N, C-alpha and C positions, 0 to 999 in steps of 0.2 A: 199147500196141498197136503202137509203133514196133518192139519186139522180138518179140512173139508174133503180129503180125498176118500175114496173107498178102498176097504180093505180087500186084497187079491193075492193071488199066487202068480208067479211068472215063472215059466220054464224056458230056459235058453235052448232053442232049436238049432240055430246056427250062428257062426261067427265067421265073417268073410273079410279079407282086406279089399279095400277099394283102389288102392294104388295112389291115394290122395294123401296129403298131410295138412295139418293145421297146427301153427305154431311148433313145427318141427316134431310133431306127434303124429303117428300114422291115424288116419281115419278108417274105421272098421264099420261094417253093418252087422248088427245084432238082431236075430229073428227071435222074437218072444211068442210063445202061446200064453194068453192070460186067461186065468179062471177067476171069475167072480161068483160068489155064492148065488145060488138060484138064477144064473144066466148062463147062456151058452158061451162056451170059450171062444176066443178069437185069437188070430195071428196078426202080427205086424212086424215090421222091420224098422230099425232106427239107426241112422248113422251118428257115430260118436268118435270123437278124437281122444285117445288116451296114450299113456307113455307105453313104449314097447313092451317092458317087462309086465305090465298089466295086461296087455294083449295076449301075451303068451299064457298067462295065468287064467284068463277068462275062456281061452280056447279049451282049456282042460275041464270046464265046467258045463260043456254042452250035455244037454239031457237032464241037468239038475234043476230043481225048483226052489224059488226064494220068495220070501214075503214081499209084498209090493203094496204100493197105494197108487189108485188110478184117479185121474182127474174126473169129477162128477159129469161133465159135459163133453170132454174131448178124451175119448178112451185111448188115443195114442200118446197122451201125456202121463208117463208113469214113473214112479221112483222105485227102483228095486233095491232091496237090502242085501247086497253082496259084500261079504267081508272076506278078505284074503287071509 
């Protein structure tokens, strides 16, 4: 997706705990609003497992926007460039 993906921006709208875990890491739901140039923005949620310290950091990023790459045919597959 790094090469064939579409340039976009993703704003983190929500981060919620699911109460589940995967490989001893908590699973959270991240809600993104995605902005692709010359298209309407859209919202979707994605479940992801990550270490507890990363969860605490990402919760502090709600409302911030980051560069992203979106899959050309499946707009729910994105890579968001978040650096802590």
